[in-house]
C-alpha positions in Angstrom: -20.8 -7.5 57.2 -20.5 -11.2 58.0 -17.9 -13.6 56.8 -20.2 -15.2 54.2 -20.8 -11.9 52.3 -17.3 -10.3 52.6 -15.3 -10.0 49.5 -11.5 -10.4 49.8 -9.3 -7.7 48.3 -7.7 -10.3 46.0 -11.1 -11.3 44.6 -12.3 -7.8 43.7 -10.0 -7.1 40.7 -11.1 -10.4 39.0 -14.6 -9.1 38.7 -13.6 -6.4 36.3 -12.6 -9.0 33.7 -16.3 -10.0 33.4 -17.7 -6.4 33.6 -19.2 -4.5 30.7 -16.1 -2.2 30.6 -13.9 -5.3 30.2 -16.0 -6.7 27.4 -16.0 -3.3 25.6 -12.2 -3.0 26.1 -11.8 -6.5 24.6 -13.9 -5.6 21.5 -11.8 -2.3 21.2 -8.6 -4.4 21.2 -10.0 -6.7 18.5 -11.0 -3.6 16.5 -7.5 -2.2 16.8 -5.9 -5.5 15.8 -8.1 -5.9 12.8 -7.3 -2.4 11.6 -3.6 -3.0 12.1 -3.9 -6.3 10.1 -5.2 -4.4 7.1 -2.6 -1.6 7.1 0.1 -3.1 4.8 -2.2 -4.7 2.2 -2.7 -3.0 -1.2 -1.1 0.5 -1.1 -1.6 4.1 -0.1 -5.0 5.6 -0.8 -5.4 8.6 -3.1 -6.7 11.0 -0.4 -3.9 10.1 2.0 -1.3 11.3 -0.4 -3.3 14.5 -1.0 -3.4 15.4 2.7 0.3 14.7 3.0 0.8 17.1 0.1 -1.4 19.7 1.8 0.7 19.2 4.9 3.7 20.4 2.8 1.9 23.6 2.1 0.6 24.6 5.5 -2.1 27.3 5.4 -5.3 28.3 7.2 -7.4 26.8 4.5 -7.6 24.7 1.3 -10.1 24.6 -1.5 -11.9 21.4 -0.4 -11.3 21.2 3.3 -10.3 23.1 6.5 -6.7 23.2 7.8 -6.7 20.8 10.7 -6.0 17.6 8.8 -3.1 18.9 6.7 -1.6 20.1 10.0 -2.0 16.7 11.5 -0.4 15.2 8.3 2.5 17.5 8.7 2.9 16.5 12.4 2.7 12.8 11.7 5.1 13.0 8.8 7.6 14.9 10.9 7.4 12.5 13.8 6.4 9.0 12.8 7.2 9.3 9.1 5.1 8.6 6.0 5.0 4.9 5.9 1.6 3.2 5.8 2.0 2.1 9.4 3.0 5.6 10.4 0.0 7.4 8.8 -2.6 4.7 9.5 -1.8 4.2 13.2 -3.9 7.2 14.3 -7.0 6.0 12.4 -6.7 2.5 13.9 -6.4 4.1 17.4 -9.4 6.3 16.6 -11.4 3.2 15.7 -10.6 1.5 19.0 -11.3 4.7 21.0 -14.7 4.9 19.2 -15.6 1.5 20.5 -14.6 2.4 24.0 -16.5 5.7 24.0 -19.6 3.9 22.6 -19.5 1.5 25.6 -19.1 4.4 28.0 -22.1 6.3 26.5 -24.2 3.1 26.8 -23.3 2.8 30.4 -24.2 6.5 31.0 -27.6 5.9 29.5 -28.2 3.1 32.0 -27.0 0.1 29.9 -25.6 -2.9 31.7 -23.0 -5.4 30.5 -25.2 -6.8 27.7 -26.1 -3.4 26.3 -22.5 -2.1 26.4 -21.3 -5.2 24.6 -24.0 -4.9 21.9 -23.3 -1.3 21.3 -19.5 -1.8 21.1 -20.0 -4.8 18.8 -22.3 -2.8 16.5 -19.5 -0.2 16.0 -16.9 -3.0 15.5 -18.9 -4.7 12.8 -20.0 -1.7 10.9 -18.3 -1.8 7.4 -18.2 2.0 7.2 -16.1 2.3 10.3 -13.8 -0.5 9.2 -13.1 1.3 5.9 -12.9 4.9 7.1 -10.6 3.9 10.0 -8.3 2.2 7.6 -7.2 5.5 6.0 -5.5 8.6 7.2 -8.4 10.9 6.4 -10.6 13.1 8.7 -13.4 10.6 8.2 -11.5 8.3 10.6 -11.6 10.7 13.5 -14.9 12.6 12.7 -17.1 10.0 14.5 -14.9 10.1 17.6 -15.1 13.9 17.7 -18.9 13.9 17.4 -19.2 11.3 20.0 -16.9 13.2 22.4 -19.5 16.0 22.1 -22.3 13.5 22.8 -20.4 12.3 25.9 -20.2 15.8 27.2 -23.9 16.2 26.6 -24.6 13.0 28.6 -22.3 14.3 31.3 -24.3 17.5 31.4 -27.6 15.6 31.7 -26.1 13.4 34.4 -24.6 16.2 36.5 -26.5 19.3 35.5 -23.1 21.0 35.4 -23.5 23.7 32.7 -19.7 24.0 32.3 -19.9 21.0 29.9 -21.3 23.3 27.2 -18.0 25.1 27.2 -16.2 21.9 26.3 -18.9 21.1 23.7 -18.1 24.4 22.1 -14.4 23.7 22.1 -14.9 20.3 20.4 -17.3 21.9 17.8 -14.7 24.5 17.0 -12.0 21.8 16.5 -14.6 20.0 14.3 -15.1 23.0 12.2 -11.4 23.2 11.6 -11.5 19.6 10.4 -14.7 19.2 8.5 -17.7 21.5 7.9 -20.3 18.8 8.4 -20.2 19.2 12.2 -22.5 22.3 11.5 -25.3 19.8 11.0 -24.5 18.1 14.3 -24.5 21.4 16.1 -27.8 22.4 14.4 -29.3 19.1 15.7 -28.1 19.8 19.2 -29.7 23.3 19.1 -33.0 21.9 17.9 -32.9 19.3 20.6 -32.3 22.0 23.2 -35.3 24.0 21.9 -37.6 21.0 21.9 -36.7 19.7 25.3 -36.6 21.0 28.9 -32.8 21.5 28.4 -33.6 24.8 26.7 -32.8 26.4 30.0 -29.1 26.2 29.0 -29.7 29.2 26.7 -29.7 31.3 29.9 -26.3 30.1 31.0 -23.1 31.9 30.4 -21.3 28.6 29.9 -23.4 27.8 26.8 -22.5 31.2 25.2 -18.9 30.9 26.2 -18.9 27.5 24.4 -20.3 29.2 21.3 -17.7 31.9 21.6 -14.9 29.3 21.9 -16.2 27.5 18.8 -16.1 30.8 16.8 -12.7 31.8 18.1 -11.2 28.4 17.1 -12.8 28.6 13.7 -11.9 32.3 13.2 -8.5 31.8 11.5 -10.0 29.6 8.8 -13.1 31.9 8.5 -10.7 34.8 7.8 -8.9 32.7 5.2 -12.3 31.8 3.5 -13.3 35.4 3.3 -9.9 36.5 1.9 -10.1 33.8 -0.8 -13.8 34.3 -1.6 -15.1 31.0 -0.1 -13.5 28.6 -2.5 -15.3 25.7 -0.9 -18.6 27.0 -2.1 -17.4 27.2 -5.6 -15.9 23.7 -5.3 -19.3 22.3 -4.0 -21.2 24.1 -6.7 -19.0 22.6 -9.4 -19.3 19.1 -7.9 -23.1 19.4 -7.7 -23.2 20.4 -11.4 -21.7 17.0 -12.4 -23.0 13.4 -12.0 -19.9 12.4 -10.0 -21.7 11.8 -6.7 -24.4 9.1 -6.2 -27.7 10.8 -5.3 -30.3 8.7 -3.7 -34.0 9.0 -2.9 -35.4 8.6 0.6 -35.9 4.8 0.5 -32.6 4.1 -1.2 -30.8 6.4 1.2 -32.3 4.5 4.2 -31.2 1.1 2.6 -27.8 2.6 2.1 -27.5 3.3 5.8 -28.4 -0.2 6.6 -25.8 -1.6 4.2 -22.9 0.6 5.2 -23.5 0.1 8.9 -24.3 -3.7 8.7 -27.9 -4.6 8.0 -28.1 -6.6 11.3 -27.2 -3.5 13.4 -30.1 -1.5 11.8 -32.2 -3.1 14.5 -30.3 -1.2 17.1 -30.3 2.3 15.7 -34.0 2.0 14.8 -34.8 0.8 18.3 -32.6 3.5 19.7 -34.6 6.2 17.9 -37.9 4.7 19.2 -36.5 4.5 22.7 -35.3 8.1 22.8 -38.6 9.5 21.4 -41.3 7.3 22.9 -40.2 6.0 26.3 -39.9 7.6 29.7 -36.4 6.3 30.3 -35.2 7.5 26.9 -36.9 10.9 27.1 -34.2 12.1 29.4 -31.8 11.8 26.4 -34.2 12.8 23.7 -31.9 15.7 22.6 -29.9 12.9 20.9 -32.9 11.8 18.8 -33.5 15.3 17.5 -29.8 15.6 16.7 -29.9 12.4 14.7 -33.0 13.4 12.9 -31.5 16.7 11.8 -28.3 15.2 10.5 -30.1 12.3 8.8 -32.9 14.4 7.4 -30.6 17.2 6.1 -28.3 14.8 4.3 -31.2 12.8 2.9 -33.0 15.9 1.6 -29.8 17.5 0.1 -28.8 14.1 -1.3 -25.4 14.1 0.4 -23.1 11.1 0.2 -24.6 8.2 2.1 -21.6 7.8 4.5 -21.9 11.5 5.6 -24.4 10.4 8.2 -22.1 7.7 9.7 -20.5 9.8 12.5 -23.8 10.1 14.3 -24.6 6.4 14.6 -22.5 5.3 17.7 -24.9 7.2 20.0 -27.8 5.5 18.3 -26.2 2.1 18.8 -25.8 3.0 22.5 -29.4 4.0 22.9 -30.6 1.0 20.8 -28.5 -1.4 22.9 -30.1 -0.1 26.1 -33.6 -0.5 24.5 -32.8 -4.0 23.3 -31.4 -5.3 26.6 -34.5 -3.8 28.3 -37.1 -5.1 25.9 -35.6 -8.5 25.1 -34.7 -10.2 28.3 -34.8 -13.8 27.1 -31.2 -15.0 27.1 -31.7 -17.0 23.9 -32.9 -14.0 22.0 -30.0 -12.0 23.3 -27.5 -14.7 22.4 -29.0 -15.2 18.9 -28.8 -11.5 18.1 -25.3 -11.1 19.4 -24.1 -14.1 17.4 -25.8 -12.9 14.3 -24.2 -9.4 14.7 -20.8 -10.9 15.2 -21.1 -13.4 12.3 -22.3 -10.7 9.9 -19.3 -8.6 10.9 -16.9 -11.4 10.1 -18.6 -12.0 6.7 -18.5 -8.3 5.8 -15.0 -7.6 6.9 -13.3 -8.7 3.7 -15.6 -6.5 1.8 -14.7 -3.5 3.9 -11.0 -3.9 4.5 -8.1 -5.0 2.3 -7.7 -8.4 4.1 -7.4 -10.6 1.0 -5.8 -10.5 -2.5 -7.9 -8.7 -5.1 -8.6 -11.9 -7.0 -9.9 -13.4 -3.7 -12.0 -10.4 -3.0 -13.7 -10.6 -6.3 -14.5 -14.3 -5.8 -15.7 -13.6 -2.3 -17.9 -10.8 -3.4 -19.4 -13.0 -6.2 -20.0 -15.8 -3.7 -21.9 -13.6 -1.4 -23.9 -12.2 -4.3 -23.6 -8.6 -3.3 -22.0 -5.6 -4.9 -19.5 -3.1 -3.3 -20.5 -2.5 0.3 -20.2 1.3 -0.2 -20.8 3.3 -3.3 -20.8 7.1 -3.1 -19.3 8.2 -6.4 -20.0 7.4 -10.0 -16.4 6.6 -11.0 -15.1 4.2 -13.7 -13.5 2.0 -11.2 -12.6 -1.1 -13.2 -12.8 -4.5 -11.5 -12.5 -3.3 -7.9 -14.8 -0.9 -6.1 -13.5 2.7 -6.0 -12.3 2.5 -2.4 -10.0 -0.4 -3.1 -9.1 0.7 -6.7 -7.7 4.0 -5.4 -5.0 2.1 -3.5 -3.4 0.6 -6.7 -1.2 1.8 -9.4 0.3 5.0 -7.9 3.9 3.9 -7.5 3.8 2.2 -10.9 2.7 5.5 -12.4 5.5 7.4 -10.7 8.1 4.9 -11.8 7.0 5.2 -15.4 6.9 9.0 -15.1 10.5 8.9 -13.8 11.5 6.8 -16.8 10.1 9.5 -19.1 11.7 12.3 -17.1 15.1 10.6 -17.1 15.0 10.0 -20.8 15.1 13.8 -21.4 18.4 15.6 -22.0 19.9 16.8 -18.7 19.7 20.4 -19.7 16.0 20.0 -20.6 15.1 18.3 -17.3 15.9 21.5 -15.3 12.9 23.3 -16.7 10.6 20.3 -17.3 7.4 20.4 -15.2 5.4 17.3 -14.3 1.8 18.4 -14.9 -1.1 16.3 -13.5 -4.7 16.9 -14.5 -5.9 15.4 -11.2 -4.8 16.0 -7.7 -4.5 12.3 -7.1 -1.8 12.0 -9.8 0.0 15.1 -8.5 -0.1 13.8 -4.9 1.3 10.5 -6.0 4.3 12.3 -7.7 4.9 14.2 -4.5 4.7 11.1 -2.3 6.7 8.6 -4.4 8.7 11.1 -6.5 11.6 11.7 -4.1 12.4 8.0 -4.3 12.8 8.3 -8.1 14.5 11.7 -8.2 11.5 13.6 -9.5 10.5 17.2 -8.7 7.1 18.0 -7.2 4.2 18.0 -9.5 2.1 21.0 -10.5 -1.7 20.8 -11.2 -4.6 23.1 -11.7 -6.9 20.8 -9.7 -8.2 21.9 -6.3 -5.6 23.1 -3.7 -2.7 22.4 -6.2 -3.9 25.4 -8.2 -3.2 27.7 -5.2 0.4 26.4 -5.1 1.0 27.6 -8.6 3.3 26.6 -11.4 6.4 27.5 -9.4 9.2 28.6 -11.8 8.1 26.7 -14.8 7.4 28.5 -18.1 5.7 25.6 -19.9 8.5 25.0 -22.5 8.6 21.3 -21.6 5.9 19.4 -19.6 5.3 15.8 -18.8 1.5 15.5 -18.8 -0.4 13.0 -16.7 -4.1 12.1 -16.9 -4.7 13.3 -20.4 -5.7 11.7 -23.7 -3.3 14.0 -25.6 -6.1 15.4 -27.8 -6.7 18.7 -26.0 -3.0 19.2 -25.3 -2.4 19.6 -29.1 -4.3 22.9 -28.9 -2.0 24.3 -26.2 1.5 23.0 -27.2 3.5 23.1 -30.4 4.4 19.4 -30.1 2.8 16.5 -28.2 4.7 13.2 -28.2 3.6 9.8 -26.9 6.4 8.9 -24.4 5.8 5.2 -24.9 4.8 4.8 -21.3 1.3 3.8 -20.4 -0.3 3.7 -17.0 -2.6 0.7 -16.9 -2.5 -1.1 -13.6 -5.1 -3.9 -13.8 -6.5 -3.1 -10.3 -6.6 0.7 -10.5 -9.5 2.9 -11.6 -10.2 2.9 -15.3 -9.9 6.7 -15.4 -6.3 6.3 -14.1 -5.3 4.4 -17.3 -3.6 6.8 -19.6 -0.6 7.5 -21.8 2.2 9.8 -20.4 2.7 12.6 -22.9 5.8 14.8 -23.5 4.5 18.3 -24.4 6.8 21.1 -25.7 6.3 24.7 -26.5 3.3 25.9 -24.6 1.7 28.6 -26.7 1.3 30.9 -23.7 3.5 31.7 -20.8 2.6 29.3 -18.0 2.8 32.0 -15.3 0.4 34.2 -17.2 -2.1 31.6 -18.1 -2.2 29.8 -14.7 -5.1 31.9 -13.2 -7.3 30.9 -16.1 -6.9 27.1 -15.9 -8.3 26.6 -12.4 -10.2 23.4 -11.9 -12.1 23.1 -8.6 -14.4 20.1 -8.1 
């Protein structure tokens, strides 16, 4: 090495700051900062309170989800607390980690700095990830878990080390304990193995050990499901029998994907699919294309919620970024697309995260001329879309419930139950109730039904989420408490009168098994 080509030790570290890894790390930090910025705005989300309530009743299963997330809720609440910052820190970290992992996968597929930056930027600017990684729900971590499996697949392809299938099995087992949808991901991987030369892994003990690991990790919840007659199937059947969920045809489903992921980034995941299926360089990783097609196709055919596909897209962004940087070498076209992707992300961010006041959000949405960025349920949401409306009105409801509770004679309060017709209302009582001196709520809805009526006999009940009409058939007296829940920004179906009901015509303990509401 001559003097003109030598690189001094002091100069070497500075090169990292212009590398693909550095650019990806910078985008991940921006993602983390943006998610932190949105944490304190509006209020706690309905599902977050429910998982915290489930965490107070630890079990190996629940009506509408496996046990991992309630356990995590218990762990967070007993370490960091239950403030918005405490419970939303993990989702924000998961968002940043997803950006980093997407950059790593892009590099493993042969992508250089430009490709890594594009893939990371696509994840950063996707509205669905901004929104899902704002809340403490399993949807915040699910994409990271799926992509960790994909990273292991890529490591196997790179090294031919079959031991990676053991780790894939472990991750799939954890995924099953968090959300059942990883079954579709695993089915896609299996089809990809069958249709590619990688089918030889079926002869490896490590593949079967991975499958065994997944089964063993899932086994406690499986036993619980058997013991309780698979309540999730009944729950899903009940939901499917109602018009609650938005069901879309193939074209609308595709357009939904483009919208929730950012229409500009659709170029990348479409290019990624073409690159994986039809190019020599991409063929090495074609197992990912088949995985994507199984997940996408199954959810489209069964008319699942449009965002259920979202965990699979980071790997498609990675493949698409490699294809884009390979096929579009003109620096002006690269700069133009990168700029368009970044600008679109900036424009969509206030529609995906609570960054502005509700009044400003409505004006901004009107100015852009588009509706809610994500719509998966047919709910009477009011002025705001459901995902924002469900962050309003909860403490106000609990405060008014406390006023009714405290208006009762002291002797009557001791046997007064707070009954919620919906798990969201019940979870709000459990979350904010200690601040106002309220007992925990009871409800027949979903997992609350399993927790029972406790020691209440139904002699006096404060009823939430009812119009009072049906209650007159069950109680001797039904009185309007004078308190109405009607926050202007909450969902319309969360506007109701709080009723004081006395003299249940049946013993609450005896009638409880008959009032189950799953769905």
